C-alpha positions, 0 to 999 in steps of 0.5 A: 500500500502506497501511503507516505508514513513520515510527516512532512515539515516545511521550514521557511527562514532566510537564515541558512544556518538556522534552517540547517539546524532545525532541519537536522534536528527534525530529520533526526526525530524522524520527519521529512523536511523541506526548506525554503529561503523566503515566503515565495519559495515556501508557497511553491513548496506548499503547492507541490507537496503535501505538508503537515506543518509549516515553521516560518520566520516572521520577518523575511524578504519578498513574502513575510511570515504573515503573508505565508500564513494567509496563503497556507490558510487558503490552501489548507485551513487546518495546516498548523503554522508555527512562527519563529520570532525575535524578541523585538517582534513578539507582539507581531507573533501574538497577532499571528496567533490571533490570525490563525497561527498555531504557536510561536517560538522566540529566538534563541530556542532550544531543541526541546522547545522545537520538539514539543511544539512540533509534536503538539502541532502534528497531534492537533492536525491528526485530531482535527482532520476528521472534524468538518470545518467551514472552509472544507465542507459546507462552505461559508454561506450567507447570513440566513443559512450560516454556511450550513447546507440542508433542508431537513427539519433538524437543519432548519431548526438549527439555523433558527436557533443560531439566528437567535443566539449568534449575537448573544454573550451566552456560553454554547455547548455543542454536541455531536458525532465526529464529522457532524460540523461542530467547528462549522457551527462554532465559527458561524456563531463567531462570524455572525456576532458582534465579535466577528472582527476579533480573534477566533481561538481554537483549543484542540483539548485532546491534542494537548498533554494533560500536564500542559493544559493549564499553561496552554489556557492561562499562559505564564510569566517568566520564571513561573516554572523551570524552562519558562525563560520568557513570558507567553500569553495563553489562549484565554488572553489571545481570545480576549474580545473574540471567541474561545472554542474548546474542542473536545472539552471533556479531554481537559484534565481535572486540575485544569478544569478547576482553573477553567471554572474559576476563570469562567465564574470570575470572568478573570484570570492570571497567568501562571506565576503572575499577579496581574488580573486579566479580564476574561472578555470572551464568548466561550463555545465548547464542543464534545463528541461524547456524552458529557452527562456520562463524563460527569457520572464517571468523574472525568468532568466536574459537574459544576463545570458542566453546568457552567458550560451548558448554558445553551445546548446544541446537538448536531444530528448525524448525517444518517439522521438527515439523509434528505440532505445527503445529495445537497451536500454531495452536490456542493462537494462535486462543485468544490472538487471539480473546481479544485481539480480543474474538471468539468464534473457537474452532476451525479447519476441516479444510480450513484445518488441512490447509493449515496442516499442508502449509505449510513455514513458513520463518518458523517460529512467528513466521510462524504467529503472524502468519497466525493473527492475520490469520485470527482478524481475518478470521473471521466465525464461530466456526471459521477457514475456508480462506478466512480464511488467506492465499492463495498465495504467502503460504501455500505456493508457487504450484502448477503449476495456479495458475500455469497458470490465471494464464497462461490468464487472460492476466494479466501481471506488472503485473496480478498485482502490482496484484491482490496490492497490492489484496489486501494493502491489504484485509488491512491495512484489515481488520486495523486495523478489527479492532484498533480494534473497527470504529472507522473514525476510529481505524483511519484514525489507526492506518493514518496516513491521513485518515478520508476517505481510508480511506472512499474506499479501503474503497469502492474495495475493496468495503468501503464497506458495512461502514464505513457499518454500523460508524460513521455 
């Protein structure tokens, strides 16, 4: 199976020695590293490679770190960007955090600091790749629909509720399965409130080590603990005036829950090791994919914190509970990926539509998005056919007839696994070719194999003829 196993990190800095030092450390830690000397070159690398994390200097010639951050957000809103900054530009780095950067590191720094930030950023990316977001699922939308596609009663009721609470200061608790769009709703609440011009700060609670959670929320002063060589604001402080979104709030450890509760009750907090009281002027939105009442019962969530968070409760329905919206959302993804891959796919056939409606979608909107991305890539005409969709068991559970056919054909477990692996390899190669506009050299680079290796694999899978057509 052809899957890039090592994380890809891009380092952008105009200091060649600094690039080399960071690259060498990260390579020793097992990462694949790309380097660029300025923002322009960084943008080109982002366009040619799948990057999991960007580490960039704030001040550079041609294109600075802030511009590179905005470019990265347009390509992939969930791509974590870490800023490198000197002492004199810390204020700019804080502004970058408010704009959407994941974190910043002040020069000079030590290896452990780089290592910890990288580990946390990559963990956050892994955990958020399965949650629907406004830019990569249902679109931004107009003020009347909050960017949420659907006409089912549940979605009509959801939009009505959002219109009533968006511009209020009340804390909101969002529940729902992974992939149902909790962050989409949180961002909609921010975007249509009077706080829209202020920061939207997201905390992926499950990605932060338990012993660091309180520091992450409160920030700290210099000397607050061993290794605190400089002061740093926490997420509370970064979100002042805007919205603080706590994703998977149930993952916050009990000691940090106490700090969160005190801050919410008193509407103020202090940095760790500090004496200055800072007003907590934020709109809090919390989310969880688990039942928080059960978390209270089993002792992993404080009851008083639950009541503090549960002011306005929103439950997002699973996609299977609003199956009438499936095709509306699928059509949105067809338009999105058709534009991205420069294809002219405009519709879904009746057979394909029936298969989409019949599926239970355990992965919700995120799973539907992945299926439609694949379908657009594989589609040879203007209409997505049933054959462009994944076969069982990827889309739907195997039917009794299909199981009987396998048994009649005498296929054992090994044969079935081999066939499934070949199909997955074929799909990965076709996706890479689609993403690189049928450029075999670039596709091989994306798949982390040699060009010759890709050609041999394509020949083995019956894709050799296409290779010869698209590139000599």
